[in-house]
C-alpha positions in Angstrom: -58.9 -50.1 1.1 -59.6 -52.0 -2.1 -62.9 -53.4 -0.6 -63.9 -49.8 0.3 -63.3 -48.5 -3.2 -65.1 -51.4 -4.7 -68.1 -50.8 -2.5 -68.2 -47.1 -3.5 -67.8 -48.0 -7.2 -70.7 -50.5 -7.0 -72.9 -47.9 -5.2 -72.1 -45.3 -7.9 -72.9 -47.8 -10.7 -76.2 -48.7 -9.0 -77.2 -45.1 -8.6 -76.4 -44.5 -12.3 -78.5 -47.4 -13.4 -81.3 -46.3 -11.1 -81.3 -42.8 -12.6 -81.4 -44.3 -16.2 -84.4 -46.5 -15.3 -86.3 -43.6 -13.7 -85.8 -41.6 -16.9 -86.9 -44.6 -19.0 -90.1 -45.2 -17.0 -90.9 -41.5 -16.9 -90.7 -41.2 -20.7 -92.7 -44.4 -21.1 -95.4 -43.1 -18.7 -95.6 -39.9 -20.6 -96.1 -41.6 -23.9 -98.7 -44.0 -22.4 -100.6 -41.0 -21.1 -100.5 -39.5 -24.6 -102.0 -42.6 -26.1 -104.6 -42.8 -23.3 -105.6 -39.1 -23.9 -106.1 -39.9 -27.6 -108.4 -42.7 -26.5 -110.3 -40.2 -24.3 -110.8 -38.0 -27.3 -112.0 -41.0 -29.4 -114.6 -41.8 -26.7 -116.1 -38.3 -27.0 -116.1 -38.0 -30.8 -118.7 -35.2 -31.2 -117.1 -32.8 -28.7 -113.6 -33.5 -30.0 -114.6 -33.1 -33.6 -116.3 -29.8 -33.0 -113.2 -28.5 -31.2 -110.9 -29.7 -33.9 -113.0 -28.2 -36.7 -113.0 -24.8 -34.9 -109.3 -25.0 -34.4 -108.7 -26.1 -38.0 -110.9 -23.3 -39.5 -109.3 -20.8 -37.2 -105.9 -21.8 -38.6 -107.1 -21.9 -42.1 -107.7 -18.2 -42.4 -104.2 -17.0 -41.6 -102.8 -19.9 -43.7 -104.9 -18.7 -46.6 -103.8 -15.1 -46.2 -100.2 -16.3 -46.1 -100.8 -18.1 -49.4 -102.3 -14.9 -50.9 -99.3 -12.9 -50.0 -97.0 -15.7 -51.3 -98.7 -15.7 -54.7 -98.9 -11.9 -54.9 -95.1 -11.8 -54.2 -94.6 -14.4 -57.0 -96.5 -12.2 -59.4 -94.8 -9.0 -58.4 -91.3 -10.5 -58.5 -91.6 -10.6 -62.2 -92.0 -6.9 -62.3 -89.8 -5.7 -59.6 -86.7 -6.0 -61.8 -88.4 -4.9 -65.1 -87.4 -1.2 -64.9 -87.0 0.2 -68.4 -86.2 3.9 -69.0 -87.6 5.7 -72.0 -85.6 8.7 -73.2 -87.4 11.1 -75.6 -84.9 12.8 -77.9 -85.3 16.5 -78.8 -86.8 17.2 -82.3 -83.9 19.4 -83.2 -81.4 16.5 -83.0 -80.3 14.9 -86.2 -80.1 11.2 -86.9 -76.3 11.2 -86.5 -76.6 13.0 -83.1 -79.2 10.5 -82.0 -76.9 7.6 -82.9 -74.0 9.3 -81.0 -76.3 9.5 -78.0 -77.1 5.7 -78.3 -73.4 4.8 -78.5 -72.5 7.1 -75.5 -75.3 5.6 -73.4 -74.1 2.1 -74.1 -70.8 3.0 -72.4 -72.5 3.7 -69.1 -71.6 1.1 -66.5 -75.2 1.3 -65.2 -76.7 0.4 -68.6 -77.2 -3.1 -69.7 -78.8 -2.5 -73.1 -79.7 0.5 -75.3 -82.3 0.3 -78.1 -83.3 3.1 -80.5 -86.9 3.4 -81.8 -87.0 5.9 -84.6 -89.9 8.2 -85.1 -90.9 6.5 -88.4 -90.9 3.0 -86.7 -92.9 4.4 -83.8 -95.5 5.8 -86.2 -95.8 2.5 -88.0 -96.3 0.7 -84.7 -98.9 3.2 -83.6 -100.8 2.8 -86.8 -100.9 -0.9 -86.4 -101.9 -0.9 -82.7 -104.3 2.0 -82.6 -106.3 1.2 -85.7 -106.2 4.8 -87.0 -103.9 4.0 -89.9 -105.9 5.8 -92.6 -106.5 8.9 -90.5 -102.8 9.1 -89.6 -101.9 9.2 -93.3 -103.3 12.7 -93.5 -100.6 14.0 -91.2 -98.2 16.4 -92.9 -95.3 15.3 -90.6 -94.5 12.7 -88.0 -95.3 14.2 -84.6 -93.6 11.4 -82.7 -90.0 11.8 -81.4 -87.1 9.4 -81.5 -87.1 7.3 -78.4 -84.2 5.5 -76.7 -85.0 2.6 -74.5 -82.4 2.0 -71.8 -82.3 -1.2 -69.8 -80.4 -0.8 -66.6 -78.2 -3.5 -65.1 -79.6 -5.7 -62.4 -78.1 -3.4 -59.7 -80.1 -0.4 -61.1 -83.4 -2.0 -61.7 -84.9 -1.4 -58.3 -87.2 1.6 -58.1 -84.9 3.9 -56.2 -81.7 3.1 -58.1 -83.6 3.3 -61.4 -84.9 6.8 -60.5 -81.3 7.9 -59.8 -80.2 6.6 -63.2 -83.1 8.4 -64.9 -82.0 11.7 -63.3 -78.5 11.2 -64.6 -79.6 10.3 -68.1 -81.9 13.3 -68.3 -78.8 15.4 -68.0 -77.7 14.5 -71.6 -78.1 17.5 -73.9 -79.9 15.4 -76.6 -82.6 14.3 -74.2 -85.9 16.2 -73.9 -87.1 14.2 -70.9 -87.2 10.7 -69.6 -89.9 8.4 -68.3 -89.7 5.6 -65.8 -93.0 3.8 -65.2 -92.4 2.7 -61.6 -95.2 4.5 -59.8 -97.5 1.5 -60.2 -94.7 -0.8 -58.8 -94.3 1.4 -55.8 -98.0 1.4 -55.2 -98.0 -2.4 -55.5 -95.2 -2.8 -53.0 -97.0 -0.5 -50.6 -100.2 -2.5 -50.9 -98.2 -5.7 -50.5 -96.6 -4.3 -47.3 -100.0 -3.4 -46.0 -101.3 -6.9 -46.8 -98.4 -8.4 -44.9 -99.1 -6.3 -41.8 -102.8 -7.2 -42.0 -102.0 -10.9 -42.3 -99.8 -10.7 -39.2 -102.5 -8.8 -37.2 -105.3 -11.1 -38.2 -103.1 -14.2 -37.5 -102.2 -12.9 -34.0 -105.9 -12.4 -33.2 -106.9 -15.8 -34.5 -104.1 -17.6 -32.9 -104.9 -16.0 -29.6 -108.5 -17.2 -30.1 -107.1 -20.7 -30.7 -105.3 -20.6 -27.3 -108.4 -19.5 -25.6 -110.5 -22.2 -27.3 -108.1 -24.9 -26.3 -107.7 -23.5 -22.8 -111.5 -23.5 -22.3 -111.9 -27.0 -23.7 -109.2 -28.3 -21.3 -110.9 -26.4 -18.4 -114.2 -28.1 -19.1 -112.4 -31.5 -19.2 -110.7 -30.7 -15.9 -114.0 -29.8 -14.2 -115.5 -33.0 -15.6 -112.7 -35.1 -14.0 -112.6 -33.1 -10.8 -113.4 -36.1 -8.5 -110.9 -38.3 -10.3 -108.2 -35.6 -9.8 -109.0 -35.4 -6.1 -108.6 -39.2 -5.7 -105.3 -39.1 -7.6 -104.0 -36.4 -5.3 -105.3 -38.3 -2.3 -103.2 -41.4 -3.2 -100.1 -39.3 -3.7 -100.0 -38.7 -7.5 -97.5 -36.0 -8.6 -98.7 -32.9 -10.4 -96.8 -34.0 -13.5 -98.7 -37.2 -13.6 -102.0 -35.4 -13.3 -101.1 -32.6 -15.8 -99.7 -34.7 -18.6 -103.0 -36.2 -20.0 -104.6 -32.8 -20.3 -101.5 -31.3 -22.0 -101.4 -34.3 -24.4 -105.1 -33.6 -25.2 -104.2 -30.0 -26.2 -101.3 -31.3 -28.3 -103.5 -33.7 -30.1 -106.0 -31.0 -30.8 -103.2 -28.9 -32.3 -101.9 -31.7 -34.5 -105.3 -32.7 -35.9 -106.4 -29.1 -36.2 -103.3 -28.3 -38.2 -103.9 -31.1 -40.5 -107.5 -29.9 -41.0 -106.2 -26.5 -41.8 -103.8 -27.9 -44.4 -106.5 -30.0 -46.0 -108.9 -27.0 -46.1 -106.2 -24.9 -47.8 -105.4 -27.7 -50.3 -109.1 -28.1 -51.2 -109.5 -24.3 -51.7 -106.5 -24.2 -54.0 -107.8 -27.2 -56.0 -111.2 -25.4 -56.3 -109.6 -22.1 -57.6 -107.0 -23.8 -59.8 -109.2 -23.8 -62.9 -110.4 -20.2 -62.5 -106.8 -19.0 -62.0 -105.6 -21.0 -65.1 -108.4 -19.3 -67.1 -107.4 -15.8 -66.0 -103.7 -16.6 -66.7 -104.6 -17.8 -70.2 -106.3 -14.5 -70.9 -103.1 -12.7 -70.1 -101.0 -15.4 -72.0 -99.3 -16.4 -68.7 -98.4 -19.7 -67.3 -99.0 -18.7 -63.7 -99.7 -21.5 -61.2 -101.1 -21.1 -57.7 -98.4 -21.9 -55.1 -99.7 -23.8 -52.0 -97.9 -24.9 -48.8 -94.7 -26.8 -49.4 -93.2 -29.4 -47.0 -91.4 -26.9 -44.8 -94.5 -24.7 -44.5 -96.6 -27.6 -43.6 -94.2 -28.6 -40.8 -94.2 -25.0 -39.7 -98.1 -25.0 -39.6 -98.2 -28.2 -37.6 -95.5 -27.0 -35.2 -97.4 -23.8 -34.7 -100.6 -25.7 -34.1 -98.8 -28.0 -31.6 -97.4 -25.0 -29.7 -100.8 -23.4 -29.5 -102.3 -26.6 -28.2 -99.6 -27.0 -25.7 -99.8 -23.4 -24.6 -103.6 -23.4 -24.1 -103.6 -26.7 -22.2 -100.5 -25.7 -20.1 -102.1 -22.4 -19.0 -105.4 -24.2 -18.2 -103.9 -27.1 -16.1 -101.7 -24.8 -14.1 -104.6 -22.4 -13.5 -107.3 -24.9 -12.4 -105.8 -28.2 -11.3 -103.8 -26.5 -8.4 -107.2 -25.4 -6.9 -108.5 -28.9 -6.8 -107.6 -30.5 -3.5 -108.8 -33.7 -1.7 -110.2 -31.6 1.2 -112.2 -29.3 -1.2 -115.3 -31.4 -1.9 
């Protein structure tokens, strides 16, 4: 009995080692075919270069649009929480009543800060800014009202919450009316949402074009190697062995095309950097263009590889199965 169990144990161990060796040689063969496919691309430099440039430029446009959205969001993020409510006090209110209003508003849990701009201070500032100082001296009385500037807490700085707070503050008896300048912010958010949807639509169209371009390139390569494929099938080569070099070619196209797209975007940002700095200086801002970071670069390359794999996979499964040794 011991000899029987020893024989079975040795057989099991042999089968396990055989399975490991098969996996090892399979992976080794796949990587060898990947290196050989890269050599095939190198032997046809012009055709490969044209395909790579087309892929790279096709990926550049959606990447550029993504960067535009990213930088617009960076600019708009500085305004999205900048809601400030202006409350115009009734002319009939005395200074003491106005101060009472300021103290009462400061107790609101929704309010972070309250600032009073008196009518005299507002008139002085208007004289300084408008340049009509001498003409305003002829006014018999100050036409400007007292203004209370209310800064909401972070929770109430979003457009909808700030509007609700404005409606509540306008209920105070000393307040004539209030103003919250958020219409431009709502328009900006609407335009930003439209831009995002446009980017997604354009990206889907261009990425579909990339798949078609890679698929057509692989199809031409398959047709060029038709006789070689027939010979391989005749000597018993598996479909995986025949398909792998063409799929590797699509993957290499995707990798190099993604790098071309990244370099194109980087060069474009470098070209625009001085112009953007000049515009930011005019507005006394330190805005800097944001490019693709490390994670976004990896995402771009992964997307390019997936597109290359998808286009080549569809092509090899569509055309290689129709090539048989008996179909000359």
